C-alpha positions as CSV (number, residue, x, y, z in Angstrom):
1,M,228.2,341.6,-5.1
2,V,229.9,338.4,-6.1
3,V,233.2,337.6,-4.3
4,L,235.4,334.8,-5.8
5,E,238.2,333.5,-3.6
6,N,240.8,332.2,-6.0
7,N,243.4,330.0,-4.2
8,G,244.9,328.5,-7.3
9,Y,243.9,324.9,-6.6
10,A,241.0,322.4,-6.7
11,Q,241.5,319.5,-4.3
12,S,244.9,318.8,-5.7
13,T,244.8,320.1,-9.3
14,N,246.6,323.3,-10.1
15,Q,244.4,325.8,-11.7
16,Q,246.8,326.2,-14.6
17,E,245.8,322.7,-15.8
18,T,242.1,323.4,-16.0
19,L,241.4,327.2,-16.5
20,A,241.2,328.8,-19.9
21,G,241.1,332.5,-20.2
22,D,240.7,335.1,-17.5
23,I,238.3,334.8,-14.6
24,C,237.3,338.5,-14.4
25,A,236.6,338.5,-18.2
26,R,233.7,336.1,-17.6
27,A,231.9,338.6,-15.4
28,A,232.9,341.6,-17.6
29,A,231.4,339.9,-20.6
30,F,228.0,340.4,-18.9
31,G,228.7,344.1,-18.4
32,I,229.4,343.6,-14.7
33,R,232.0,345.9,-13.1
34,T,235.0,343.8,-12.0
35,A,238.0,344.2,-9.8
36,K,240.9,342.1,-8.6
37,A,242.8,342.2,-5.3
38,D,244.8,339.8,-3.2
39,T,245.4,338.8,0.5
40,W,249.1,339.7,0.5
41,N,248.3,343.4,0.1
42,W,245.4,343.2,2.5
43,Q,245.2,347.0,3.0
44,G,244.6,347.4,-0.7
45,L,242.1,344.5,-0.6
46,Y,240.0,346.4,2.0
47,G,240.1,349.5,-0.1
48,T,239.1,347.7,-3.3
49,A,236.3,345.8,-1.5
50,Q,234.9,349.0,0.1
51,E,234.8,350.8,-3.3
52,L,232.8,347.9,-4.9
53,V,230.5,347.6,-1.9
54,N,229.7,351.3,-2.2
55,Y,229.2,350.9,-5.9
56,V,226.7,348.1,-5.5
57,R,224.8,349.9,-2.7
58,N,224.6,353.3,-4.4
59,Q,224.1,352.2,-8.0
60,S,222.0,349.0,-7.4
61,Q,224.2,347.3,-10.0
62,P,226.1,344.0,-9.6
63,A,229.9,343.9,-9.1
64,F,232.5,341.1,-9.2
65,L,235.6,340.9,-7.0
66,Q,238.3,338.3,-7.5
67,I,240.5,337.8,-4.5
68,D,243.7,336.0,-5.3
69,T,245.2,334.0,-2.4
70,F,246.9,330.7,-1.7
71,R,245.7,327.7,0.3
72,L,248.3,326.9,2.9
73,K,246.7,323.8,4.2
74,A,244.8,320.8,2.8
75,H,241.5,321.2,1.1
76,S,240.0,318.8,3.5
77,K,241.4,316.9,6.5
78,G,245.0,316.0,5.8
79,D,245.1,315.1,2.1
80,D,247.7,317.7,0.9
81,N,250.3,316.3,-1.4
82,R,251.7,319.5,-2.8
83,P,255.5,319.8,-2.7
84,R,256.8,321.9,0.2
85,N,258.9,324.0,-2.1
86,I,255.6,325.3,-3.6
87,V,253.8,326.0,-0.3
88,E,256.7,327.4,1.8
89,P,257.2,330.7,-0.1
90,F,253.5,331.5,0.4
91,E,253.7,330.6,4.1
92,Q,256.5,333.1,4.5
93,R,254.6,336.0,2.9
94,D,251.2,335.2,4.4
95,P,249.9,338.3,6.3
96,I,248.8,336.4,9.4
97,N,252.1,334.6,9.7
98,L,253.9,337.9,9.3
99,M,251.8,339.5,12.0
100,I,252.6,336.5,14.3
101,A,256.3,336.9,13.7
102,E,256.2,340.7,14.3
103,N,254.0,340.2,17.5
104,T,253.1,343.9,17.7
105,P,251.0,345.2,20.6
106,E,248.1,345.7,18.3
107,F,248.3,342.1,17.1
108,K,248.4,340.9,20.7
109,V,245.2,342.7,21.5
110,L,243.6,341.3,18.4
111,L,244.7,337.8,19.2
112,E,243.4,338.1,22.8
113,E,240.0,339.4,21.6
114,T,239.8,336.5,19.1
115,I,240.6,333.8,21.6
116,K,238.0,335.3,24.0
117,L,235.3,335.3,21.4
118,V,236.0,331.7,20.5
119,D,236.0,330.6,24.1
120,E,232.6,332.4,24.7
121,A,231.2,330.7,21.6
122,V,232.2,327.3,22.8
123,V,230.7,327.8,26.2
124,A,227.4,329.1,24.7
125,A,227.3,326.1,22.3
126,E,227.9,323.5,25.0
127,A,225.2,325.1,27.3
128,A,222.6,325.4,24.5
129,S,219.9,322.7,24.1
130,Y,219.7,320.9,20.8
131,P,217.4,322.9,18.6
132,Q,213.9,321.4,18.2
133,L,212.5,322.6,14.9
134,E,208.8,322.5,14.5
135,V,207.9,320.0,11.9
136,P,204.5,320.8,10.3
137,T,201.8,318.2,10.5
138,D,201.5,316.8,7.0
139,S,198.3,314.8,7.5
140,L,195.8,314.2,10.2
141,E,195.3,310.8,11.8
142,E,191.6,311.2,11.4
143,I,190.0,313.5,8.9
144,E,186.6,315.0,8.3
145,W,185.0,315.0,4.9
146,T,182.8,317.7,3.3
147,Q,181.1,317.7,0.0
148,A,182.7,319.8,-2.7
149,K,181.5,321.5,-5.8
150,V,183.3,323.4,-8.6
151,S,182.3,326.2,-11.0
152,K,182.7,324.9,-14.5
153,R,185.5,326.6,-16.4
154,R,188.8,325.6,-17.9
155,V,191.5,324.8,-15.3
156,V,193.9,327.3,-16.9
157,K,191.3,330.0,-16.6
158,A,190.7,329.1,-12.9
159,L,194.5,329.3,-12.3
160,N,194.8,332.6,-14.0
161,E,191.9,334.0,-12.0
162,T,193.5,332.6,-8.8
163,F,196.7,334.4,-9.5
164,K,195.0,337.7,-10.3
165,E,193.0,337.6,-7.1
166,L,195.9,336.5,-4.8
167,M,198.5,338.9,-6.3
168,S,196.1,341.8,-5.8
169,Q,195.8,340.9,-2.1
170,H,199.5,340.1,-1.6
171,P,201.9,342.7,-3.0
172,K,204.9,340.5,-2.1
173,M,203.6,337.6,-4.2
174,L,205.8,337.3,-7.3
175,F,205.4,335.4,-10.6
176,I,208.8,334.6,-12.1
177,G,209.8,332.5,-15.1
178,E,210.7,332.3,-18.7
179,D,208.4,334.3,-21.1
180,V,205.7,334.9,-18.5
181,K,205.1,338.6,-19.3
182,S,202.5,339.9,-21.7
183,P,201.7,339.5,-24.5
184,Y,203.0,335.8,-24.4
185,G,201.8,335.0,-20.8
186,G,203.8,331.8,-20.4
187,A,203.9,328.6,-22.5
188,F,200.5,327.4,-21.2
189,K,199.0,330.9,-20.6
190,V,198.6,330.7,-16.8
191,A,200.3,334.1,-16.6
192,Q,198.1,335.8,-19.2
193,E,197.7,339.5,-18.4
194,L,199.4,339.3,-15.0
195,S,202.3,341.6,-16.0
196,D,199.8,344.2,-17.3
197,L,198.0,344.2,-13.9
198,F,201.0,343.7,-11.7
199,P,204.1,345.0,-13.6
200,E,206.3,345.0,-10.5
201,Q,205.3,341.5,-9.4
202,V,205.9,339.6,-12.7
203,K,209.5,339.1,-14.0
204,N,210.9,337.4,-17.1
205,T,214.1,335.4,-16.6
206,P,216.9,334.1,-18.7
207,I,216.8,330.4,-19.7
208,S,218.6,329.1,-16.6
209,E,216.3,326.9,-14.4
210,S,218.9,326.6,-11.7
211,A,219.3,330.4,-11.5
212,I,215.5,330.9,-11.5
213,V,215.0,328.7,-8.5
214,G,218.0,330.2,-6.8
215,I,216.6,333.7,-7.2
216,G,213.2,332.5,-5.9
217,C,214.9,330.9,-2.9
218,G,216.7,334.1,-2.0
219,L,213.5,336.2,-2.4
220,A,211.6,333.8,-0.2
221,M,214.2,334.2,2.6
222,E,213.7,338.0,2.3
223,G,210.0,337.7,3.0
224,Y,208.6,337.5,-0.5
225,N,206.2,334.8,-1.8
226,P,207.8,333.8,-5.1
227,F,206.0,331.5,-7.5
228,I,208.6,330.2,-10.0
229,E,207.4,328.8,-13.3
230,I,209.6,326.1,-14.9
231,M,208.2,325.9,-18.4
232,F,208.3,322.1,-18.7
233,G,208.6,319.6,-15.9
234,D,211.4,317.8,-17.8
235,F,213.7,320.8,-17.0
236,M,213.2,320.3,-13.3
237,T,216.4,318.1,-13.3
238,L,218.3,321.4,-13.8
239,T,216.9,322.7,-10.5
240,L,217.7,319.7,-8.3
241,D,220.8,321.1,-6.6
242,Q,219.0,324.4,-5.7
243,I,216.1,322.4,-4.2
244,L,217.9,319.5,-2.6
245,N,221.0,321.3,-1.2
246,N,219.6,324.8,-0.6
247,A,215.9,325.5,-0.4
248,S,214.8,322.4,1.4
249,K,217.6,322.6,4.0
250,F,217.9,326.3,4.9
251,R,215.2,326.4,7.6
252,H,216.9,323.5,9.4
253,M,220.5,324.6,8.8
254,Y,219.8,328.1,10.3
255,N,217.7,326.9,13.3
256,N,214.4,328.2,12.0
257,Q,215.6,331.7,11.6
258,V,214.8,331.8,7.9
259,K,212.2,330.2,5.8
260,S,212.3,329.4,2.1
261,N,208.7,329.1,1.1
262,V,209.4,329.3,-2.6
263,V,206.7,327.6,-4.8
264,I,208.1,326.0,-8.0
265,R,205.3,325.4,-10.5
266,T,205.8,323.1,-13.4
267,P,203.6,321.3,-16.0
268,M,204.3,317.6,-16.3
269,G,202.8,314.7,-18.1
270,G,202.3,313.4,-21.7
271,G,199.4,313.2,-24.0
272,R,200.4,316.0,-26.3
273,G,202.9,314.3,-28.5
274,Y,205.8,316.5,-27.3
275,G,208.3,313.6,-27.3
276,P,210.7,312.0,-24.9
277,T,212.1,315.2,-23.3
278,H,209.0,317.2,-23.0
279,S,206.4,314.7,-21.8
280,Q,207.7,313.1,-18.7
281,T,206.3,312.9,-15.2
282,L,209.5,313.2,-13.0
283,D,208.0,313.7,-9.6
284,R,209.4,310.5,-8.2
285,H,212.9,312.0,-8.5
286,F,211.9,314.6,-5.9
287,L,209.8,312.4,-3.6
288,G,211.4,311.9,-0.2
289,I,213.5,315.1,0.0
290,P,213.1,316.3,3.7
291,G,211.8,319.8,3.8
292,L,210.2,319.7,0.4
293,R,206.5,319.5,-0.1
294,I,205.1,318.1,-3.4
295,V,201.5,319.0,-4.4
296,A,199.6,318.0,-7.5
297,I,196.5,319.8,-8.6
298,N,193.5,318.1,-10.3
299,N,190.3,319.2,-11.9
300,L,188.0,317.8,-9.2
301,I,188.3,320.7,-6.8
302,E,188.9,324.5,-7.1
303,P,192.6,325.4,-7.2
304,K,192.4,328.7,-5.3
305,P,192.4,327.2,-1.7
306,I,195.6,325.3,-2.5
307,Y,197.4,328.4,-3.8
308,Q,196.1,330.6,-1.1
309,T,197.5,328.2,1.5
310,L,200.9,328.2,-0.2
311,V,200.9,332.0,0.0
312,E,199.6,332.5,3.5
313,S,200.6,329.5,5.5
314,S,203.5,327.7,3.9
315,I,207.0,327.7,5.5
316,E,208.6,325.1,3.3
317,P,209.5,325.0,-0.4
318,T,206.9,323.4,-2.5
319,L,207.0,321.7,-5.9
320,L,203.6,322.3,-7.5
321,L,202.7,319.9,-10.3
322,E,200.2,321.1,-13.0
323,N,199.5,318.4,-15.6
324,K,199.6,319.7,-19.1
325,L,196.4,318.0,-20.2
326,V,194.5,319.3,-17.1
327,Y,195.1,322.9,-18.2
328,S,192.7,322.5,-21.1
329,L,190.1,320.5,-19.2
330,N,187.1,322.0,-17.4
331,L,186.8,321.7,-13.6
332,R,184.8,318.5,-13.3
333,E,181.3,319.8,-12.5
334,Q,179.5,316.9,-14.1
335,L,180.1,313.6,-12.2
336,P,178.8,310.1,-13.0
337,D,175.3,309.6,-11.8
338,G,175.2,308.6,-8.1
339,F,178.6,310.0,-7.2
340,K,179.7,313.0,-5.1
341,T,183.0,314.7,-4.5
342,W,184.2,314.9,-1.0
343,V,187.3,316.7,0.3
344,S,189.2,316.2,3.6
345,N,190.0,319.0,6.1
346,E,193.7,318.5,5.6
347,Q,195.8,321.6,4.8
348,F,196.2,320.1,1.3
349,P,193.1,318.1,0.9
350,T,192.5,314.6,-0.3
351,V,189.7,314.2,-2.7
352,A,187.4,311.3,-2.6
353,L,184.8,310.5,-5.4
354,K,182.4,308.2,-3.7
355,P,179.2,306.5,-4.8
356,E,176.0,306.8,-2.9
357,S,176.0,303.0,-2.7
358,T,177.6,301.5,0.4
359,N,178.8,298.5,-1.6
360,V,182.1,299.3,-3.2
361,D,183.9,296.8,-5.3
362,L,187.1,298.6,-6.1
363,T,189.2,301.6,-4.9
364,L,191.3,303.6,-7.4
365,I,194.1,305.8,-6.2
366,G,195.7,308.4,-8.5
367,Y,196.6,312.0,-8.6
368,G,197.1,315.1,-10.7
369,G,196.4,314.7,-14.4
370,L,194.9,311.2,-14.0
371,S,192.0,312.6,-12.0
372,D,189.7,313.2,-14.9
373,T,190.8,309.9,-16.6
374,L,189.9,307.9,-13.5
375,V,186.5,309.5,-13.2
376,T,185.8,308.3,-16.7
377,V,187.1,304.9,-15.8
378,I,184.7,304.7,-12.8
379,D,181.8,305.7,-15.0
380,K,182.6,303.0,-17.7
381,L,183.3,300.3,-15.1
382,F,179.8,300.8,-13.7
383,E,178.0,301.1,-17.1
384,E,179.8,298.3,-18.9
385,H,180.9,295.9,-16.1
386,D,178.5,296.6,-13.3
387,L,181.4,297.5,-10.9
388,I,181.0,300.1,-8.2
389,C,184.2,302.0,-7.7
390,Q,185.5,304.9,-5.6
391,L,188.5,307.3,-6.3
392,I,191.0,308.6,-3.8
393,C,193.0,311.5,-5.2
394,P,195.5,313.2,-2.9
395,T,196.8,316.7,-3.7
396,Q,199.8,316.4,-1.4
397,I,201.8,313.5,-2.6
398,Y,204.8,314.1,-0.4
399,P,204.9,314.0,2.6
400,F,202.0,311.5,2.3
401,N,200.2,309.6,5.1
402,I,198.0,306.7,4.3
403,K,196.3,306.4,7.7
404,P,193.5,308.9,7.1
405,V,192.2,307.0,4.0
406,L,192.7,303.4,5.2
407,S,189.1,303.2,6.2
408,L,188.1,304.1,2.6
409,I,190.4,301.5,1.2
410,S,189.0,298.8,3.5
411,E,185.5,299.3,2.1
412,S,186.4,297.5,-1.1
413,R,187.8,294.2,-2.2
414,F,190.2,295.4,-4.9
415,L,192.8,298.2,-4.9
416,V,194.3,299.7,-8.0
417,L,197.0,302.4,-8.1
418,V,197.5,304.4,-11.2
419,E,200.3,306.9,-12.0
420,E,201.8,308.5,-15.1
421,G,205.4,308.5,-13.9
422,Q,207.5,305.4,-13.9
423,G,206.4,302.9,-11.3
424,F,209.8,301.7,-9.9
425,A,210.3,303.6,-6.6
426,G,207.3,305.7,-7.4
427,F,204.4,307.1,-5.5
428,G,202.3,303.9,-5.8
429,A,205.2,301.8,-4.4
430,E,205.3,304.1,-1.3
431,V,201.5,303.9,-0.9
432,M,201.7,300.1,-0.9
433,A,204.5,300.1,1.6
434,Q,202.6,302.3,4.0
435,I,199.5,300.1,3.6
436,A,201.5,297.0,4.3
437,E,202.9,298.6,7.5
438,Q,199.3,299.2,8.7
439,D,197.2,296.3,7.4
440,T,198.6,293.7,5.0
441,S,195.1,292.2,4.4
442,L,194.3,295.3,2.3
443,L,196.9,294.2,-0.3
444,K,195.5,290.8,-1.2
445,N,193.9,292.1,-4.4
446,V,196.1,295.0,-5.6
447,K,197.5,296.2,-8.9
448,R,199.7,299.0,-10.0
449,I,199.2,300.5,-13.5
450,V,202.2,302.5,-14.7
451,P,203.7,303.4,-18.1
452,L,205.9,301.1,-20.0
453,A,209.5,301.5,-18.9
454,T,210.7,303.3,-22.0
455,P,211.2,306.9,-23.1
456,I,207.9,308.6,-24.1
457,P,207.5,308.5,-27.9
458,A,206.5,311.5,-30.0
459,S,204.1,309.4,-32.0
460,G,200.6,310.0,-30.7
461,P,199.2,306.5,-31.2
462,V,202.3,304.9,-29.6
463,E,202.3,307.4,-26.7
464,K,198.7,306.5,-26.0
465,L,199.6,302.8,-25.8
466,M,202.4,303.5,-23.4
467,L,200.7,305.9,-20.9
468,P,197.8,304.9,-18.7
469,N,194.5,305.7,-20.4
470,V,190.8,304.8,-20.0
471,E,191.1,301.7,-22.2
472,N,194.3,300.1,-20.8
473,I,193.3,300.9,-17.2
474,I,190.0,299.1,-17.6
475,S,191.7,296.2,-19.3
476,A,194.2,295.9,-16.4
477,I,191.3,296.0,-13.9
478,E,189.4,293.3,-15.8
479,E,192.6,291.2,-15.6
480,L,192.9,291.7,-11.9
481,I,189.3,290.8,-11.2
482,N,189.4,287.7,-13.4
483,E,192.5,286.5,-11.6
484,N,190.7,286.8,-8.3
């Protein structure tokens, strides 16, 4: 049930200046039952509201109630410049003002009860201690490393298998998004066959990214585990208000009484020639939102443990990045000779590709879709330039803690950070700031490799020149080494 309080004004602008058409007609156009009432006939308002409440509960259908009223005071603080001759007539007919004037025995009792409740609330609030919310540990100060291996198959297949397994185990796990049901199965086919196997857990939505995330946020607060698919990461800008002002804040605003562990999955990245509005990596616009976790998968480790953790252990909303190019790659079973994959024991592990040699010339840091590219870079740097490199690839990029991997960075002379999103105020800048706070000596020979600061072109050859790739990464590393 949607209730709209219509008080006739914005901050100071009369609604007649800005409203076209009829408010209820907007809801009626969607086939929603509508009704209108007002606060001056408050007995009739109660009756109308009760009728609609019963309709929603009994019919499981939405309803829309417009309540006309008038704002007697300022919108905020004391900034009310409406003429008194407009406000006074409404003051004289206001139901509460009329009750005060009549001062009936019933009203006196109601007023006393209200004052008592307010006084009790003030006493309780003043006596209460400031709420201490548990903040999850995002990264350990010291971590343990174990060797990891993967089973070779395409990443999109591994994701699809993961959802099939987890949704069979967790009936409250939902898959929601645009065009995700069979036979289409989503734009990148992660949802292939899911609606056939779990018809009650997979839902198609209208093309309204803000509404999709809002629905997911509400379902999460009701105890579901919703995985929201935003078809392209470029459309994440339409979800920002739901994430920034709702999902990420609810647990704190309501003193840990609710959680909003909605997972918002989205493919980001270029390399497919989709042009400037379908090829971006926009994660830096979401980095730093308190209460929001950002995770980026790669093809160096199995995806299932990450998704399982999000279903079974998460209490915060998560933005989950799945690079478009990674979908079509195989999990990286074959590594360069002499290298092994190690994973940390963090909740969302850091991946380290390390050589057997203890002499490391250069450390690369990158995440998500760059993981496979950087493995190839490591291989070529050894074969063609006799440089021994290692790769640090975090899966949780916010919140991020550099301390557990400082010892790895200190093993090499050169440090190179590579990211596909724009570099200004990006992940690499944050990593460098954290390193500087711990040990400035580790930044003597450092370089960031980021895209050119221009919209991503649709032309394949030009797009390749713009985004980090094997050739231009190696060229930048050669330049760094020659300068030092």
